[in-house]
Gaussian input, Z-matrix of N, CA and C with variables (Angstrom, degrees):
# hf/3-21g

backbone

0 1
 N
 C     1     B1
 C     2     B2     1     A1
 N     3     B3     2     A2     1     D1
 C     4     B4     3     A3     2     D2
 C     5     B5     4     A4     3     D3
 N     6     B6     5     A5     4     D4
 C     7     B7     6     A6     5     D5
 C     8     B8     7     A7     6     D6
 N     9     B9     8     A8     7     D7
 C    10    B10     9     A9     8     D8
 C    11    B11    10    A10     9     D9
 N    12    B12    11    A11    10    D10
 C    13    B13    12    A12    11    D11
 C    14    B14    13    A13    12    D12
 N    15    B15    14    A14    13    D13
 C    16    B16    15    A15    14    D14
 C    17    B17    16    A16    15    D15
 N    18    B18    17    A17    16    D16
 C    19    B19    18    A18    17    D17
 C    20    B20    19    A19    18    D18
 N    21    B21    20    A20    19    D19
 C    22    B22    21    A21    20    D20
 C    23    B23    22    A22    21    D21
 N    24    B24    23    A23    22    D22
 C    25    B25    24    A24    23    D23
 C    26    B26    25    A25    24    D24
 N    27    B27    26    A26    25    D25
 C    28    B28    27    A27    26    D26
 C    29    B29    28    A28    27    D27
 N    30    B30    29    A29    28    D28
 C    31    B31    30    A30    29    D29
 C    32    B32    31    A31    30    D30
 N    33    B33    32    A32    31    D31
 C    34    B34    33    A33    32    D32
 C    35    B35    34    A34    33    D33
 N    36    B36    35    A35    34    D34
 C    37    B37    36    A36    35    D35
 C    38    B38    37    A37    36    D36
 N    39    B39    38    A38    37    D37
 C    40    B40    39    A39    38    D38
 C    41    B41    40    A40    39    D39
 N    42    B42    41    A41    40    D40
 C    43    B43    42    A42    41    D41
 C    44    B44    43    A43    42    D42
 N    45    B45    44    A44    43    D43
 C    46    B46    45    A45    44    D44
 C    47    B47    46    A46    45    D45
 N    48    B48    47    A47    46    D46
 C    49    B49    48    A48    47    D47
 C    50    B50    49    A49    48    D48
 N    51    B51    50    A50    49    D49
 C    52    B52    51    A51    50    D50
 C    53    B53    52    A52    51    D51
 N    54    B54    53    A53    52    D52
 C    55    B55    54    A54    53    D53
 C    56    B56    55    A55    54    D54
 N    57    B57    56    A56    55    D55
 C    58    B58    57    A57    56    D56
 C    59    B59    58    A58    57    D57
 N    60    B60    59    A59    58    D58
 C    61    B61    60    A60    59    D59
 C    62    B62    61    A61    60    D60
 N    63    B63    62    A62    61    D61
 C    64    B64    63    A63    62    D62
 C    65    B65    64    A64    63    D63
 N    66    B66    65    A65    64    D64
 C    67    B67    66    A66    65    D65
 C    68    B68    67    A67    66    D66
 N    69    B69    68    A68    67    D67
 C    70    B70    69    A69    68    D68
 C    71    B71    70    A70    69    D69
 N    72    B72    71    A71    70    D70
 C    73    B73    72    A72    71    D71
 C    74    B74    73    A73    72    D72
 N    75    B75    74    A74    73    D73
 C    76    B76    75    A75    74    D74
 C    77    B77    76    A76    75    D75
 N    78    B78    77    A77    76    D76
 C    79    B79    78    A78    77    D77
 C    80    B80    79    A79    78    D78
 N    81    B81    80    A80    79    D79
 C    82    B82    81    A81    80    D80
 C    83    B83    82    A82    81    D81
 N    84    B84    83    A83    82    D82
 C    85    B85    84    A84    83    D83
 C    86    B86    85    A85    84    D84
 N    87    B87    86    A86    85    D85
 C    88    B88    87    A87    86    D86
 C    89    B89    88    A88    87    D87
 N    90    B90    89    A89    88    D88
 C    91    B91    90    A90    89    D89
 C    92    B92    91    A91    90    D90
 N    93    B93    92    A92    91    D91
 C    94    B94    93    A93    92    D92
 C    95    B95    94    A94    93    D93
 N    96    B96    95    A95    94    D94
 C    97    B97    96    A96    95    D95
 C    98    B98    97    A97    96    D96
 N    99    B99    98    A98    97    D97
 C   100   B100    99    A99    98    D98
 C   101   B101   100   A100    99    D99
 N   102   B102   101   A101   100   D100
 C   103   B103   102   A102   101   D101
 C   104   B104   103   A103   102   D102
 N   105   B105   104   A104   103   D103
 C   106   B106   105   A105   104   D104
 C   107   B107   106   A106   105   D105
 N   108   B108   107   A107   106   D106
 C   109   B109   108   A108   107   D107
 C   110   B110   109   A109   108   D108
 N   111   B111   110   A110   109   D109
 C   112   B112   111   A111   110   D110
 C   113   B113   112   A112   111   D111
 N   114   B114   113   A113   112   D112
 C   115   B115   114   A114   113   D113
 C   116   B116   115   A115   114   D114
 N   117   B117   116   A116   115   D115
 C   118   B118   117   A117   116   D116
 C   119   B119   118   A118   117   D117
 N   120   B120   119   A119   118   D118
 C   121   B121   120   A120   119   D119
 C   122   B122   121   A121   120   D120
 N   123   B123   122   A122   121   D121
 C   124   B124   123   A123   122   D122
 C   125   B125   124   A124   123   D123
 N   126   B126   125   A125   124   D124
 C   127   B127   126   A126   125   D125
 C   128   B128   127   A127   126   D126
 N   129   B129   128   A128   127   D127
 C   130   B130   129   A129   128   D128
 C   131   B131   130   A130   129   D129
 N   132   B132   131   A131   130   D130
 C   133   B133   132   A132   131   D131
 C   134   B134   133   A133   132   D132
 N   135   B135   134   A134   133   D133
 C   136   B136   135   A135   134   D134
 C   137   B137   136   A136   135   D135
 N   138   B138   137   A137   136   D136
 C   139   B139   138   A138   137   D137
 C   140   B140   139   A139   138   D138
 N   141   B141   140   A140   139   D139
 C   142   B142   141   A141   140   D140
 C   143   B143   142   A142   141   D141
 N   144   B144   143   A143   142   D142
 C   145   B145   144   A144   143   D143
 C   146   B146   145   A145   144   D144
 N   147   B147   146   A146   145   D145
 C   148   B148   147   A147   146   D146
 C   149   B149   148   A148   147   D147
 N   150   B150   149   A149   148   D148
 C   151   B151   150   A150   149   D149
 C   152   B152   151   A151   150   D150
 N   153   B153   152   A152   151   D151
 C   154   B154   153   A153   152   D152
 C   155   B155   154   A154   153   D153
 N   156   B156   155   A155   154   D154
 C   157   B157   156   A156   155   D155
 C   158   B158   157   A157   156   D156
 N   159   B159   158   A158   157   D157
 C   160   B160   159   A159   158   D158
 C   161   B161   160   A160   159   D159
 N   162   B162   161   A161   160   D160
 C   163   B163   162   A162   161   D161
 C   164   B164   163   A163   162   D162
 N   165   B165   164   A164   163   D163
 C   166   B166   165   A165   164   D164
 C   167   B167   166   A166   165   D165
 N   168   B168   167   A167   166   D166
 C   169   B169   168   A168   167   D167
 C   170   B170   169   A169   168   D168
 N   171   B171   170   A170   169   D169
 C   172   B172   171   A171   170   D170
 C   173   B173   172   A172   171   D171
 N   174   B174   173   A173   172   D172
 C   175   B175   174   A174   173   D173
 C   176   B176   175   A175   174   D174
 N   177   B177   176   A176   175   D175
 C   178   B178   177   A177   176   D176
 C   179   B179   178   A178   177   D177
 N   180   B180   179   A179   178   D178
 C   181   B181   180   A180   179   D179
 C   182   B182   181   A181   180   D180
 N   183   B183   182   A182   181   D181
 C   184   B184   183   A183   182   D182
 C   185   B185   184   A184   183   D183
 N   186   B186   185   A185   184   D184
 C   187   B187   186   A186   185   D185
 C   188   B188   187   A187   186   D186
 N   189   B189   188   A188   187   D187
 C   190   B190   189   A189   188   D188
 C   191   B191   190   A190   189   D189
 N   192   B192   191   A191   190   D190
 C   193   B193   192   A192   191   D191
 C   194   B194   193   A193   192   D192
 N   195   B195   194   A194   193   D193
 C   196   B196   195   A195   194   D194
 C   197   B197   196   A196   195   D195
 N   198   B198   197   A197   196   D196
 C   199   B199   198   A198   197   D197
 C   200   B200   199   A199   198   D198
 N   201   B201   200   A200   199   D199
 C   202   B202   201   A201   200   D200
 C   203   B203   202   A202   201   D201
 N   204   B204   203   A203   202   D202
 C   205   B205   204   A204   203   D203
 C   206   B206   205   A205   204   D204
 N   207   B207   206   A206   205   D205
 C   208   B208   207   A207   206   D206
 C   209   B209   208   A208   207   D207
 N   210   B210   209   A209   208   D208
 C   211   B211   210   A210   209   D209
 C   212   B212   211   A211   210   D210
 N   213   B213   212   A212   211   D211
 C   214   B214   213   A213   212   D212
 C   215   B215   214   A214   213   D213
 N   216   B216   215   A215   214   D214
 C   217   B217   216   A216   215   D215
 C   218   B218   217   A217   216   D216
 N   219   B219   218   A218   217   D217
 C   220   B220   219   A219   218   D218
 C   221   B221   220   A220   219   D219

   B1=1.4518
   B2=1.5334
   B3=1.3014
   B4=1.4625
   B5=1.5195
   B6=1.3095
   B7=1.4610
   B8=1.5257
   B9=1.3344
   B10=1.4692
   B11=1.5306
   B12=1.3248
   B13=1.4670
   B14=1.5193
   B15=1.3169
   B16=1.4698
   B17=1.5341
   B18=1.3372
   B19=1.4626
   B20=1.5250
   B21=1.3269
   B22=1.4617
   B23=1.5277
   B24=1.3376
   B25=1.4703
   B26=1.5302
   B27=1.3129
   B28=1.4684
   B29=1.5179
   B30=1.3230
   B31=1.4577
   B32=1.5232
   B33=1.3152
   B34=1.4634
   B35=1.5183
   B36=1.3290
   B37=1.4584
   B38=1.5180
   B39=1.3215
   B40=1.4629
   B41=1.5260
   B42=1.3305
   B43=1.4615
   B44=1.5248
   B45=1.3174
   B46=1.4620
   B47=1.5205
   B48=1.3182
   B49=1.4659
   B50=1.5284
   B51=1.3258
   B52=1.4714
   B53=1.5257
   B54=1.3211
   B55=1.4690
   B56=1.5283
   B57=1.3263
   B58=1.4641
   B59=1.5198
   B60=1.3189
   B61=1.4679
   B62=1.5167
   B63=1.3217
   B64=1.4625
   B65=1.5277
   B66=1.3262
   B67=1.4608
   B68=1.5259
   B69=1.3191
   B70=1.4585
   B71=1.5281
   B72=1.3234
   B73=1.4610
   B74=1.5272
   B75=1.3225
   B76=1.4661
   B77=1.5260
   B78=1.3155
   B79=1.4721
   B80=1.5257
   B81=1.3242
   B82=1.4637
   B83=1.5284
   B84=1.3179
   B85=1.4619
   B86=1.5235
   B87=1.3237
   B88=1.4700
   B89=1.5192
   B90=1.3234
   B91=1.4699
   B92=1.5226
   B93=1.3189
   B94=1.4622
   B95=1.5252
   B96=1.3467
   B97=1.4669
   B98=1.5191
   B99=1.3129
   B100=1.4573
   B101=1.5257
   B102=1.3114
   B103=1.4639
   B104=1.5208
   B105=1.3208
   B106=1.4616
   B107=1.5183
   B108=1.3068
   B109=1.4671
   B110=1.5292
   B111=1.3179
   B112=1.4560
   B113=1.5157
   B114=1.3387
   B115=1.4697
   B116=1.5189
   B117=1.3259
   B118=1.4658
   B119=1.5247
   B120=1.3242
   B121=1.4691
   B122=1.5218
   B123=1.3249
   B124=1.4626
   B125=1.5245
   B126=1.3229
   B127=1.4642
   B128=1.5291
   B129=1.3239
   B130=1.4670
   B131=1.5288
   B132=1.3278
   B133=1.4687
   B134=1.5277
   B135=1.3137
   B136=1.4621
   B137=1.5266
   B138=1.3292
   B139=1.4689
   B140=1.5232
   B141=1.3244
   B142=1.4630
   B143=1.5226
   B144=1.3195
   B145=1.4644
   B146=1.5254
   B147=1.3282
   B148=1.4713
   B149=1.5258
   B150=1.3328
   B151=1.4638
   B152=1.5302
   B153=1.3441
   B154=1.4725
   B155=1.5368
   B156=1.3205
   B157=1.4707
   B158=1.5326
   B159=1.3222
   B160=1.4656
   B161=1.5233
   B162=1.3321
   B163=1.4681
   B164=1.5218
   B165=1.3363
   B166=1.4663
   B167=1.5263
   B168=1.3347
   B169=1.4671
   B170=1.5182
   B171=1.3237
   B172=1.4657
   B173=1.5253
   B174=1.3168
   B175=1.4684
   B176=1.5275
   B177=1.3228
   B178=1.4652
   B179=1.5230
   B180=1.3230
   B181=1.4608
   B182=1.5363
   B183=1.3282
   B184=1.4752
   B185=1.5342
   B186=1.3355
   B187=1.4795
   B188=1.5305
   B189=1.2974
   B190=1.4614
   B191=1.5324
   B192=1.3344
   B193=1.4655
   B194=1.5323
   B195=1.3439
   B196=1.4772
   B197=1.5273
   B198=1.3208
   B199=1.4613
   B200=1.5182
   B201=1.3153
   B202=1.4674
   B203=1.5222
   B204=1.3205
   B205=1.4577
   B206=1.5228
   B207=1.3121
   B208=1.4594
   B209=1.5163
   B210=1.3294
   B211=1.4748
   B212=1.5203
   B213=1.3215
   B214=1.4638
   B215=1.5253
   B216=1.3225
   B217=1.4727
   B218=1.5164
   B219=1.3226
   B220=1.4779
   B221=1.5027
   A1=109.51
   A2=115.86
   A3=121.46
   A4=108.98
   A5=115.32
   A6=121.88
   A7=107.25
   A8=117.89
   A9=119.62
   A10=111.86
   A11=116.14
   A12=122.70
   A13=112.67
   A14=118.16
   A15=119.64
   A16=112.07
   A17=116.73
   A18=120.64
   A19=112.77
   A20=118.03
   A21=122.07
   A22=113.40
   A23=120.08
   A24=118.28
   A25=113.11
   A26=117.65
   A27=120.08
   A28=111.50
   A29=116.85
   A30=120.30
   A31=110.52
   A32=116.39
   A33=120.80
   A34=110.45
   A35=117.61
   A36=122.06
   A37=111.37
   A38=116.96
   A39=120.76
   A40=110.97
   A41=116.55
   A42=119.37
   A43=112.25
   A44=117.04
   A45=120.00
   A46=110.92
   A47=117.27
   A48=119.56
   A49=111.58
   A50=118.55
   A51=120.72
   A52=109.78
   A53=116.94
   A54=120.86
   A55=110.54
   A56=116.56
   A57=119.74
   A58=112.22
   A59=117.48
   A60=120.69
   A61=110.26
   A62=117.30
   A63=120.55
   A64=111.41
   A65=116.84
   A66=120.91
   A67=111.58
   A68=117.06
   A69=120.59
   A70=111.62
   A71=117.64
   A72=118.72
   A73=110.88
   A74=118.26
   A75=120.44
   A76=110.28
   A77=116.68
   A78=120.55
   A79=111.51
   A80=116.50
   A81=120.13
   A82=110.72
   A83=117.02
   A84=119.53
   A85=112.26
   A86=117.40
   A87=119.84
   A88=110.56
   A89=117.37
   A90=120.83
   A91=112.07
   A92=115.96
   A93=118.74
   A94=113.98
   A95=117.31
   A96=119.16
   A97=113.81
   A98=117.53
   A99=120.55
   A100=110.96
   A101=115.16
   A102=119.74
   A103=108.34
   A104=116.75
   A105=121.74
   A106=109.07
   A107=116.56
   A108=120.33
   A109=113.42
   A110=118.64
   A111=121.10
   A112=114.02
   A113=116.08
   A114=120.08
   A115=112.35
   A116=117.33
   A117=120.20
   A118=112.03
   A119=117.12
   A120=120.50
   A121=111.02
   A122=116.56
   A123=120.42
   A124=110.64
   A125=116.66
   A126=121.10
   A127=110.67
   A128=117.13
   A129=120.34
   A130=111.46
   A131=116.60
   A132=120.36
   A133=110.35
   A134=115.71
   A135=120.25
   A136=110.98
   A137=116.17
   A138=120.21
   A139=111.33
   A140=116.27
   A141=120.36
   A142=112.89
   A143=117.49
   A144=118.97
   A145=112.97
   A146=117.53
   A147=119.18
   A148=114.09
   A149=117.73
   A150=119.02
   A151=113.40
   A152=119.60
   A153=117.76
   A154=113.79
   A155=117.24
   A156=120.36
   A157=109.30
   A158=116.57
   A159=121.06
   A160=112.51
   A161=118.08
   A162=120.54
   A163=112.57
   A164=119.68
   A165=116.85
   A166=113.28
   A167=116.39
   A168=118.88
   A169=109.98
   A170=117.66
   A171=121.00
   A172=109.83
   A173=117.51
   A174=120.78
   A175=111.68
   A176=116.78
   A177=121.00
   A178=111.57
   A179=117.42
   A180=121.85
   A181=112.72
   A182=118.76
   A183=120.89
   A184=113.27
   A185=120.01
   A186=118.07
   A187=112.27
   A188=117.20
   A189=122.09
   A190=110.20
   A191=116.25
   A192=121.06
   A193=110.20
   A194=117.59
   A195=119.92
   A196=110.65
   A197=116.81
   A198=120.84
   A199=112.40
   A200=116.40
   A201=120.78
   A202=110.20
   A203=116.39
   A204=120.05
   A205=110.71
   A206=117.54
   A207=121.22
   A208=112.90
   A209=115.93
   A210=119.87
   A211=112.65
   A212=118.93
   A213=120.48
   A214=113.15
   A215=117.49
   A216=119.43
   A217=110.06
   A218=113.53
   A219=119.36
   A220=110.66
   D1=127.84
   D2=178.79
   D3=-106.69
   D4=142.07
   D5=178.07
   D6=-96.66
   D7=135.53
   D8=178.91
   D9=-56.84
   D10=144.06
   D11=-176.55
   D12=-58.93
   D13=-26.78
   D14=-178.64
   D15=-64.53
   D16=-18.41
   D17=178.61
   D18=-92.61
   D19=1.23
   D20=-177.32
   D21=-56.16
   D22=-45.00
   D23=179.19
   D24=-62.05
   D25=-38.81
   D26=178.28
   D27=-68.99
   D28=-41.27
   D29=178.29
   D30=-64.41
   D31=-42.87
   D32=176.02
   D33=-56.92
   D34=-48.51
   D35=-179.06
   D36=-62.72
   D37=-41.96
   D38=-179.55
   D39=-64.27
   D40=-48.40
   D41=-178.10
   D42=-66.97
   D43=-45.14
   D44=179.75
   D45=-61.66
   D46=-43.35
   D47=-178.16
   D48=-68.75
   D49=-37.26
   D50=177.27
   D51=-63.10
   D52=-46.77
   D53=-178.81
   D54=-63.18
   D55=-46.44
   D56=-178.70
   D57=-65.06
   D58=-43.79
   D59=179.30
   D60=-61.64
   D61=-43.77
   D62=-178.98
   D63=-62.14
   D64=-46.87
   D65=-177.94
   D66=-68.36
   D67=-49.13
   D68=-175.99
   D69=-66.84
   D70=-42.60
   D71=-179.56
   D72=-66.78
   D73=-37.55
   D74=176.43
   D75=-63.90
   D76=-44.14
   D77=179.45
   D78=-61.13
   D79=-46.29
   D80=-178.83
   D81=-63.78
   D82=-43.96
   D83=179.70
   D84=-64.61
   D85=-44.56
   D86=178.77
   D87=-64.69
   D88=-40.19
   D89=-179.64
   D90=-65.85
   D91=-39.54
   D92=-174.83
   D93=-88.87
   D94=-31.32
   D95=-174.25
   D96=-125.24
   D97=-11.17
   D98=-175.82
   D99=73.46
   D100=175.81
   D101=176.44
   D102=-79.43
   D103=130.28
   D104=179.91
   D105=-144.55
   D106=175.20
   D107=-172.94
   D108=-62.64
   D109=-30.00
   D110=-179.77
   D111=-96.93
   D112=13.35
   D113=-174.71
   D114=-58.83
   D115=-49.08
   D116=-174.93
   D117=-60.33
   D118=-44.96
   D119=179.22
   D120=-64.53
   D121=-41.54
   D122=179.59
   D123=-67.18
   D124=-38.71
   D125=179.29
   D126=-65.20
   D127=-45.37
   D128=178.64
   D129=-62.47
   D130=-41.28
   D131=177.61
   D132=-62.38
   D133=-42.59
   D134=178.76
   D135=-61.97
   D136=-43.46
   D137=178.89
   D138=-62.49
   D139=-44.59
   D140=-177.75
   D141=-68.08
   D142=-28.31
   D143=179.72
   D144=-86.99
   D145=-24.50
   D146=-178.76
   D147=-95.48
   D148=-24.82
   D149=-178.08
   D150=-61.87
   D151=-37.75
   D152=177.60
   D153=-61.43
   D154=-19.59
   D155=175.01
   D156=-87.70
   D157=-41.76
   D158=-176.04
   D159=-66.58
   D160=-41.08
   D161=-175.62
   D162=-61.10
   D163=-54.79
   D164=178.99
   D165=-66.08
   D166=-29.05
   D167=177.50
   D168=-63.20
   D169=-47.56
   D170=178.77
   D171=-64.29
   D172=-41.97
   D173=-178.76
   D174=-60.91
   D175=-35.69
   D176=-178.99
   D177=-83.33
   D178=-40.89
   D179=-172.61
   D180=-81.97
   D181=-33.63
   D182=-174.94
   D183=-56.59
   D184=-47.06
   D185=179.04
   D186=-62.29
   D187=-36.51
   D188=178.30
   D189=-63.98
   D190=-45.49
   D191=179.37
   D192=-65.20
   D193=-41.52
   D194=176.88
   D195=-58.01
   D196=-40.37
   D197=178.53
   D198=-63.46
   D199=-43.67
   D200=178.12
   D201=-62.82
   D202=-47.31
   D203=179.62
   D204=-60.87
   D205=-39.41
   D206=178.15
   D207=-63.02
   D208=-34.49
   D209=-179.65
   D210=-77.89
   D211=-28.29
   D212=-175.08
   D213=-100.60
   D214=-0.32
   D215=177.12
   D216=-113.95
   D217=155.55
   D218=-178.17
   D219=-88.99

């Protein structure tokens, strides 16, 4: 199944934000609390509560950042 190209920016934002939320929330939890028996449940809860903020942030900020990068690179 192929997704139409017009959805590429949204798909990019969704995938990037999921990956970033997963990595950053795991890092913060391990750094602050270490690995413990409830880590997985706490990590999933953290991901589910932060992703709704990360997704629209990436969707809004990514085009702006692409524009800046385009202006400052040759």
